C-alpha positions as CSV (number, residue, x, y, z in Angstrom):
1,M,13.3,21.4,-0.8
2,P,9.7,19.8,-0.6
3,R,8.5,17.8,-3.6
4,L,5.0,18.9,-3.0
5,T,3.7,22.3,-1.3
6,K,1.4,22.6,1.5
7,L,-1.9,23.3,0.5
8,S,-3.7,26.1,2.7
9,P,-7.5,25.9,3.0
10,E,-8.3,28.5,0.3
11,K,-5.9,26.6,-2.4
12,A,-7.4,23.1,-1.9
13,A,-10.1,21.4,-4.0
14,P,-13.6,21.3,-2.2
15,E,-13.5,18.0,-0.5
16,A,-10.1,18.7,0.9
17,R,-10.9,21.9,2.0
18,R,-13.8,20.9,3.9
19,T,-11.1,18.8,5.8
20,L,-8.6,20.9,6.4
21,E,-11.2,23.4,7.9
22,G,-12.2,20.8,10.1
23,F,-8.7,20.5,11.7
24,L,-8.3,24.0,11.8
25,K,-11.6,24.3,13.8
26,E,-11.0,21.6,16.1
27,R,-7.5,21.8,16.6
28,G,-6.7,25.6,15.9
29,N,-3.9,24.5,13.3
30,I,-3.5,22.0,10.1
31,P,-0.9,19.6,10.6
32,N,1.4,19.5,7.7
33,M,1.3,15.8,6.6
34,F,-2.2,16.8,6.2
35,R,-1.5,19.9,4.3
36,T,0.5,18.1,1.9
37,V,-1.3,15.0,1.4
38,A,-4.5,17.5,0.6
39,H,-3.0,17.5,-2.8
40,R,-5.1,14.0,-3.3
41,G,-8.6,14.2,-1.9
42,E,-9.2,10.5,-1.7
43,I,-6.3,9.6,0.2
44,L,-6.8,12.8,2.7
45,T,-10.3,11.5,3.4
46,T,-8.9,8.0,4.0
47,M,-5.7,9.3,6.2
48,T,-8.2,11.4,8.4
49,A,-10.0,8.3,9.0
50,H,-7.5,6.5,9.9
51,F,-5.9,9.4,12.2
52,N,-8.9,9.8,13.7
53,T,-9.7,6.6,14.6
54,V,-5.9,6.0,16.3
55,M,-6.0,9.0,18.4
56,A,-9.7,8.5,19.3
57,K,-10.4,4.8,20.4
58,G,-8.1,3.0,22.9
59,T,-7.4,3.2,26.5
60,V,-4.1,5.6,26.0
61,E,-5.7,9.4,26.4
62,R,-5.2,11.5,23.4
63,K,-3.0,13.9,25.0
64,L,0.0,11.1,25.6
65,K,-0.5,10.1,21.9
66,E,-0.3,13.1,20.6
67,M,3.0,13.4,22.6
68,I,4.2,10.2,21.7
69,S,3.9,10.9,17.9
70,V,5.5,14.4,18.4
71,R,8.5,13.0,20.2
72,V,9.0,10.0,17.3
73,S,8.9,12.6,15.1
74,H,11.7,14.4,16.6
75,I,13.9,11.5,17.1
76,N,13.3,10.4,13.5
77,L,14.2,13.9,12.1
78,C,10.8,14.4,10.6
79,K,9.3,17.6,10.1
80,Y,5.6,16.5,9.4
């Protein structure tokens, strides 16, 4: 049983709500790790900035980066 719930945009504070709704609009879903971190809006903001920098910049295609992250999570039995 997780100690923290995964927030929906409706239950998040206004600052976090905007970020979660942005994920929903852009991706069609909200990754669980961001829904969990939404309890702390300031951490969600910096985490999102880091995530976007890692995923958007560089020479490796975003699709490959996403596939790698899913595979690494699977190997490590990480639900997030």
